[in-house]
N, C-alpha and C positions, 0 to 999 in steps of 0.2 A: 108586103113581100119584098124579097131582096135585100134584107138587112144583112150586113156582112159580119163575120166574126173572125178572130185571129186563128181559129182552128182550121187548118187546111188539110193536113194529111192525118187520116185516122184509121184505126183498126177495130173491127168488130169480130167477135168470135161466137160460134154456134156449135151445139152438139146437134148436127143436122141431119143425121140419118143418112149415111152414104149408102146407096143402093147399087149392087153389081147388076150390069146389064147381061142378059141371058143370050144365048145363041152362039153358034161358032164364029170365031173371029172377034168376039167381043170380050174375051177373057180378061183383058186389062182395062176394060172401060166401066166406068162408074158414073151414076147420076147422083148429084148433090144439090142442097140448097145452100147458097153462100150469103144471103141477105133477107131480110124481112122488114115489116113495118112495126115490129114490136118496140115500144118506147123503151128508152134506156136513159138512166139518170147519169149525167156528166157533172163535172164540177160546177159548170155554169147553169145547169137546168136539164130539162128532159129533151132528148134528141129523138126525132123520127126520121127515118129515111123513106121518103115518098117512092112508091113503086107504080104510080100512075103513068098514064100515057106521056112519053116525052120527058119524064123526070130523070130517068137513070140513062146515062150514055154508055152503051155496051160496045162502042166502036173499038175502043183499046183492047178489050178482052177478045173480041172477035178477030181483030187483025193480028196482035202479037201476044195474046193471052198465054200465060203459063201458070203452072201450079208449083208452089214453093213448099218446103217443109219448115215450119215455124218462122215463116217470114224471112228466112235466110236467102238472100238473092243469089248466093253461090250455091244453093241446094235446089235446083230445078229438077223436079221429079216427075212431071207429067205435062202434057199439053192440053189446052182447052179445045175440044172439037166443036162445040157449039154453046151458046149462052142464050138465055131467054127469060122472060118475066112470065110467071104463072100463079094465080091466086095470091097476088101482092107479095111475091117472093121472087128473088134472083135465083135462077137455076142454071146448072151447067152440067154438060157431059164432058168428062175428062178421060184421058188415056195415059196410063202410066208408061214411062220409058222402061228400057231394059238394062240400063247400066247398073252397077252394083248397088249404089246409093239408092237409086229409085226402087230397085228390086226389094230392098229391106222395108221400105215404107209401104210399097204394094202388098207385100205379104202381111203386114200388120193391119192394113186396111181390109184386106180380103178376109182375115180371121176375125175381125171385129175388135181388135185391140185398140186401134186408132179410130175415133169417130168424130173428133172435133174438127170443125171447119172455120176458117176466119177470112175476112176480106179486108184488104186495104183499099181505101178510097179517098177521094178529094171532093169536098163540097164547094160548089161555085156560087149558089144562091140559096138563101134561107127565107122562110116566112116565120116571123116571130108572132106567136099567138099569147095574148095576155091572159092572166088568171080568169077563169070562168067564161072566156070568150071562145068562139068557134073559129076554126081556120076558114080561109076564103071559100073553100070548097065544101065546107060543112062536115068534113070527115073526122076531124080531130079537135079535141078540147084542150085549152090551155090551162095552165102555162106550159108551153113547149116551143121548141124551134123545129121547123120542119125543113128538111133538106129537099128543096124543090128542084135543084139541078145538081147532080152529083155523078161522078165517074169512079167505078171500081177499076182499080189498076192492077190488082193481083189477087189470087185466091191461094189460100195456104191450108194444107193439112197440119193440124196442130196437136201436140201431145198433151198439153194441159190447157184446156179452154178456161177462161175466167169464170164462166158460169155454165152449168150443164143444161140450162133452159134455153130453148131454141130462140134466137133473136134477142136475147137479153145481154149475154156476156160481151164485154168490150175490154180491150187491153190497153192500147197506147193512143195517146194523142200528143201532138207536138205543136203548141202555140208558138206563132212567130214571135221573135224577140226574147224568148225564153229557152232555156235548155229543154230538150225532150225528156221524157220520164227516164228513158234508159241512160242518158247522159247525166241526169241528176243522180241516179242510183250509183253510177260509176264514181262520181264525185264523193258520195257518202261513203262508199266502200274504201276509196283512196284514203279518206280523212280517218276512217276507223283503223286502217293499216298504218297510219302515221305519215302518209304522204302529205305534201304541202300544196298540191295543185288545186 
């Protein structure tokens, strides 16, 4: 347990089934899943986010949590009213803001046009499980890396999830010492356009 990796800031995407809350005064409130224990294959192997007791630190989402659109930090569209774990999933109740930008996304979520949810998170401690071995708690079989201590730092409503299967789609990771995927794509695009950078 506790093996480290260079992957610090990552994103996972889900087609999570956003559910509107009923009742008067709840018109702009929704419940959603933002994470699960579904294994996902990254470039370095299979990743699992442990949702067991004490593994996911929800302090940041509880204290300053907000909901973004497509991970754009300048596109805050909702607040996080509460977060919890249930059936090995991260769950949240969110409430959409009333400004013009938030209203557009609210209407698309309400109508069912937008269903994708993504979470940005940081992993602080891993357990590495070798091929055909079991994790320390016997819940997972290797080869895999299990995030035993991790912190979600933002929830996003996303327009194009990487995968429609709950808990499988992931989009971005940023290994330290290397350019992030978006930065790499920017460089590729500049080269194609004839830039020298």
